[in-house]
C-alpha positions as CSV (number, residue, x, y, z in Angstrom):
1,M,8.2,-3.3,43.3
2,T,8.8,-6.9,43.1
3,K,9.5,-9.2,40.2
4,R,5.9,-10.5,39.9
5,T,4.2,-6.9,39.6
6,K,6.5,-5.9,37.1
7,L,5.6,-8.9,35.1
8,K,2.0,-8.0,35.7
9,E,2.3,-4.6,34.2
10,H,4.2,-5.6,31.3
11,V,1.2,-8.1,31.0
12,H,-0.8,-5.7,30.9
13,T,1.0,-3.3,28.4
14,L,1.1,-6.1,26.0
15,E,-2.9,-6.7,26.3
16,E,-3.4,-2.9,25.7
17,I,-1.0,-3.4,22.3
18,G,-3.2,-6.5,21.6
19,H,-6.1,-4.0,21.5
20,I,-4.7,-1.5,19.3
21,M,-3.3,-4.1,16.9
22,T,-6.8,-5.8,17.0
23,A,-8.3,-2.5,16.1
24,M,-5.8,-1.9,13.5
25,K,-6.5,-4.8,11.7
26,N,-10.0,-4.5,12.3
27,L,-10.1,-1.4,10.0
28,S,-7.8,-3.1,7.1
29,F,-10.4,-6.0,7.0
30,I,-13.3,-3.5,6.6
31,E,-10.8,-1.6,3.8
32,L,-10.7,-4.6,2.1
33,G,-14.4,-5.6,1.9
34,K,-14.8,-1.7,0.1
35,I,-11.5,-1.9,-2.2
36,T,-13.0,-5.2,-3.0
37,Q,-16.2,-4.1,-4.4
38,C,-14.6,-1.2,-6.3
39,L,-12.1,-3.0,-7.8
40,S,-14.6,-4.8,-9.5
41,M,-16.6,-1.9,-10.8
42,Q,-13.3,-0.2,-11.8
43,D,-12.5,-3.5,-13.8
44,N,-15.7,-3.2,-16.0
45,V,-15.0,0.5,-16.3
46,I,-11.5,-0.3,-17.8
47,K,-12.8,-3.0,-20.0
48,T,-15.5,-0.7,-21.6
49,I,-13.1,2.2,-22.2
50,R,-10.5,-0.3,-23.6
51,E,-13.7,-1.3,-26.3
52,V,-14.6,2.0,-27.1
53,S,-10.9,2.8,-27.5
54,H,-10.1,-0.4,-29.6
55,D,-13.3,0.8,-31.8
56,F,-12.2,4.2,-32.2
57,L,-8.6,3.6,-32.9
58,S,-9.2,0.8,-35.6
59,F,-10.1,3.6,-38.0
60,Y,-8.7,7.0,-36.1
61,P,-5.1,6.0,-34.8
62,M,-3.3,7.7,-32.5
63,P,-0.5,9.9,-33.4
64,P,2.8,8.5,-32.7
65,M,4.5,9.2,-29.3
66,N,8.0,7.9,-29.6
67,Q,7.9,6.5,-26.7
68,Q,11.1,4.3,-26.6
69,E,13.1,7.3,-27.8
70,N,11.8,9.4,-25.3
71,P,12.8,8.6,-21.7
72,P,10.3,9.4,-18.6
73,L,10.9,12.9,-17.1
74,V,8.7,12.4,-13.8
75,S,8.0,9.0,-12.1
76,I,5.4,8.5,-9.6
77,L,6.2,6.3,-7.0
78,I,2.8,4.8,-4.5
79,G,3.7,3.4,-1.4
80,S,2.1,3.7,1.8
81,E,1.0,6.0,4.0
82,R,1.0,4.0,7.4
83,G,3.4,1.1,8.7
84,F,2.6,-2.7,9.2
85,C,2.5,-3.4,5.8
86,G,6.0,-5.7,5.5
87,S,8.4,-4.7,2.4
88,F,5.3,-2.9,0.8
89,N,7.3,0.5,0.2
90,D,11.0,-1.3,-0.2
91,N,9.5,-3.5,-3.4
92,V,8.8,-0.1,-5.2
93,L,12.5,1.2,-4.2
94,H,14.0,-1.9,-5.6
95,Q,11.6,-1.6,-9.0
96,L,13.0,1.9,-9.3
97,D,17.1,0.5,-9.0
98,A,16.0,-2.3,-11.4
99,H,15.0,0.8,-13.9
100,N,18.0,2.8,-13.1
101,E,20.3,0.3,-13.5
102,Q,18.6,-0.9,-16.9
103,H,18.5,2.9,-18.1
104,S,21.6,4.5,-16.4
105,E,20.7,7.4,-18.7
106,W,17.1,7.8,-17.6
107,E,16.8,10.6,-14.4
108,P,13.3,11.1,-14.0
109,A,12.1,13.5,-11.3
110,L,10.3,11.7,-8.5
111,V,6.7,12.6,-6.9
112,L,6.0,10.5,-3.6
113,V,2.7,9.0,-2.6
114,G,2.9,7.6,0.9
115,H,4.4,9.2,4.1
116,K,6.3,5.9,5.1
117,L,8.0,5.6,1.7
118,A,8.6,9.2,1.9
119,L,10.6,8.6,4.7
120,K,13.0,6.0,3.2
121,M,13.5,9.0,0.2
122,A,13.9,11.7,2.9
123,N,17.5,12.8,1.6
124,D,17.0,11.7,-2.3
125,S,17.7,14.6,-4.3
126,R,15.5,13.1,-7.1
127,V,12.4,13.5,-4.9
128,M,10.6,16.8,-6.0
129,A,7.2,16.3,-4.2
130,T,5.7,14.3,-1.8
131,I,2.1,13.7,-1.1
132,D,0.0,11.9,1.4
133,G,-1.3,8.7,0.6
134,P,-4.7,7.1,1.3
135,N,-5.7,6.5,4.8
136,A,-9.3,4.6,3.8
137,I,-10.7,4.1,0.0
138,E,-13.0,7.6,0.6
139,E,-9.6,9.5,0.6
140,I,-8.6,8.1,-3.3
141,P,-10.1,10.6,-4.9
142,A,-8.0,13.5,-3.3
143,V,-5.3,11.5,-3.5
144,I,-5.3,10.9,-7.0
145,S,-6.4,15.2,-8.1
146,N,-3.2,15.5,-5.8
147,V,-0.8,13.6,-7.8
148,L,-2.4,14.3,-11.2
149,H,-1.9,18.4,-10.1
150,T,1.4,17.7,-9.5
151,L,2.5,15.5,-12.7
152,E,1.0,18.4,-14.5
153,R,3.1,21.5,-13.1
154,A,6.5,19.1,-13.3
155,L,5.7,18.1,-16.9
156,L,4.6,21.6,-17.3
157,Q,8.1,22.9,-16.1
158,R,9.8,20.6,-18.7
159,N,7.6,21.8,-21.7
160,K,5.6,18.8,-21.7
161,T,2.0,17.9,-21.0
162,W,0.2,14.4,-18.8
163,H,-1.1,13.4,-22.4
164,S,2.6,12.6,-23.4
165,W,4.3,9.1,-22.8
166,Q,7.3,10.8,-20.5
167,W,6.0,9.6,-17.4
168,T,5.2,6.6,-15.4
169,V,3.7,5.4,-12.4
170,L,5.6,2.4,-10.1
171,F,3.3,0.3,-7.7
172,N,2.5,-2.9,-6.1
173,E,0.2,-5.5,-7.1
174,E,-1.4,-8.5,-5.5
175,E,-2.0,-11.5,-7.8
176,H,-2.2,-14.9,-6.5
177,N,-1.3,-13.7,-3.2
178,Q,1.7,-12.4,-4.1
179,I,3.1,-8.8,-4.1
180,Q,4.2,-7.7,-7.5
181,V,5.3,-4.4,-8.6
182,K,4.2,-2.9,-12.1
183,T,5.4,0.2,-13.9
184,W,3.0,1.6,-16.2
185,Q,3.1,4.2,-18.9
186,P,0.1,6.2,-20.1
187,F,-1.1,5.2,-23.6
188,K,1.2,2.6,-24.3
189,E,-1.5,-0.1,-24.3
190,L,-3.4,2.2,-27.0
191,D,-0.4,2.8,-29.0
192,I,-1.9,-0.2,-31.2
193,S,-3.1,-0.3,-35.1
194,P,-6.0,-2.8,-34.3
195,A,-8.2,-4.7,-36.8
196,P,-11.4,-2.9,-37.8
197,P,-14.2,-4.4,-36.1
198,F,-16.5,-3.2,-38.4
199,S,-16.5,-2.1,-42.0
200,V,-17.4,1.8,-41.5
201,P,-16.2,3.9,-38.8
202,P,-18.2,5.0,-35.8
203,V,-20.4,7.5,-35.8
204,L,-19.4,10.6,-33.4
205,N,-21.3,13.4,-32.3
206,G,-18.8,16.0,-32.5
207,S,-15.4,16.0,-34.4
208,K,-12.6,12.9,-34.1
209,D,-10.1,15.4,-32.1
210,Q,-12.9,16.5,-29.5
211,F,-13.9,12.9,-28.9
212,F,-10.0,11.6,-28.8
213,A,-9.2,14.3,-26.2
214,D,-11.8,13.3,-24.0
215,L,-11.3,9.7,-24.2
216,V,-8.1,10.4,-23.4
217,E,-9.4,12.1,-20.1
218,H,-11.6,9.1,-19.4
219,Y,-8.6,6.4,-19.4
220,L,-6.2,8.3,-17.5
221,L,-8.7,8.9,-14.7
222,A,-9.9,5.0,-14.8
223,M,-6.5,3.9,-15.0
224,C,-5.1,6.2,-12.2
225,Y,-8.3,5.0,-10.1
226,A,-7.6,1.4,-11.3
227,I,-3.9,1.3,-9.7
228,F,-4.6,2.9,-6.4
229,Y,-7.7,0.7,-6.3
230,Q,-4.9,-2.0,-6.5
231,S,-2.3,-0.8,-4.9
232,F,-4.1,0.3,-1.8
233,F,-5.9,-3.3,-1.4
234,A,-1.9,-4.9,-1.8
235,E,-1.6,-2.7,1.2
236,N,-4.1,-3.5,3.3
237,H,-4.1,-7.5,2.5
238,Q,-0.2,-7.2,3.9
239,R,-1.0,-5.3,7.2
240,L,-3.8,-7.6,7.4
241,F,-1.2,-10.2,7.2
242,H,1.4,-8.8,9.1
243,L,-0.6,-7.7,12.1
244,N,-2.4,-11.7,11.9
245,Q,1.3,-12.8,12.6
246,A,2.5,-9.7,15.1
247,L,-0.9,-10.6,17.0
248,D,-0.3,-14.4,17.2
249,R,3.7,-13.6,18.6
250,L,2.2,-11.1,21.3
251,E,-0.1,-13.9,22.1
252,N,2.5,-16.4,22.7
253,K,4.5,-14.1,24.6
254,K,1.9,-13.2,26.9
255,N,0.9,-16.9,27.5
256,A,4.2,-17.2,28.0
257,L,4.5,-14.4,31.0
258,N,1.4,-15.7,32.4
259,H,2.7,-19.3,32.8
260,R,5.8,-17.6,34.8
261,L,3.5,-15.6,36.7
262,N,1.8,-18.7,37.6
263,L,5.0,-20.7,38.4
264,M,6.0,-17.3,40.3
265,R,2.9,-17.2,42.5
266,Q,2.9,-21.0,43.0
267,E,6.4,-20.4,44.4
268,E,5.6,-17.9,46.8
269,I,2.5,-19.9,48.0
270,T,5.0,-22.8,48.5
271,E,7.1,-20.4,50.6
272,E,4.3,-18.9,52.9
273,I,3.2,-22.5,53.4
274,Q,6.6,-23.5,54.7
275,N,6.8,-20.0,56.7
276,I,3.8,-21.4,58.3
277,L,4.8,-24.7,59.2
278,Q,8.1,-23.6,60.3
279,S,6.3,-20.7,62.5
280,A,4.0,-23.6,63.6
281,Q,6.5,-25.9,64.2
282,A,8.5,-22.9,66.4
283,I,5.6,-22.6,68.4
284,I,4.9,-26.1,69.2
285,G,8.6,-26.6,70.3
286,H,8.5,-23.7,72.6
287,E,5.2,-25.2,74.1
288,F,6.8,-28.5,74.9
289,T,9.8,-26.4,77.0
């Protein structure tokens, strides 16, 4: 096999890789379009729940949770199921390390979401469960269900419920094209004593305890959806960015190889012409002799 043939095969391989990466980029672009619509709708849901909770808690304050005294027993880390998203998973791990440095006495069990994140913590004794992350937005409800069931089992083993303060979520969120890792603690934003917006309490169709229980269920589920939507948006945006960069580098490399191929072909043509001329000269010289 000649050197030029090897180069041609290399270029062909790069073209096939480029087709695969382009397909991945297009999938990320499609997911970004879908997730953007869901984020907008979820923001409205969260806004409504906060308004309802503000009205309700103004007259019926929630019981104190003593969140400052009780450290988190379980931390949920949301990473990526697939690669090509830069430091997406490392960001979450760095945030976890920062928490450990600030609160060395905290030793929460870890629930990992995302295959790529789980690979980075394969030998970590703190990991109690790993859950597959979403590959598409349609998979997010099933992932949330798995996470909540796993969390419930973990807290029950510690004689707690998932309505307690004692669990946190670490996830990536994108703001102004910058990835930031957020730590969310349930109910923290509800632990306030807002000024009553009305002079009389809201009229409830049931008991205030039942209403509060239903409010908590809706709040937790809505926040979980918001968190996973934000994380999935950041993941796909990062993937789109890195795939674009990788495709640019691939195209540059392919152009350089094609340039080398052209030079080698020109050299071969020049060499063939020289051989023809030498043969012609030899024939002419032979005829004269």
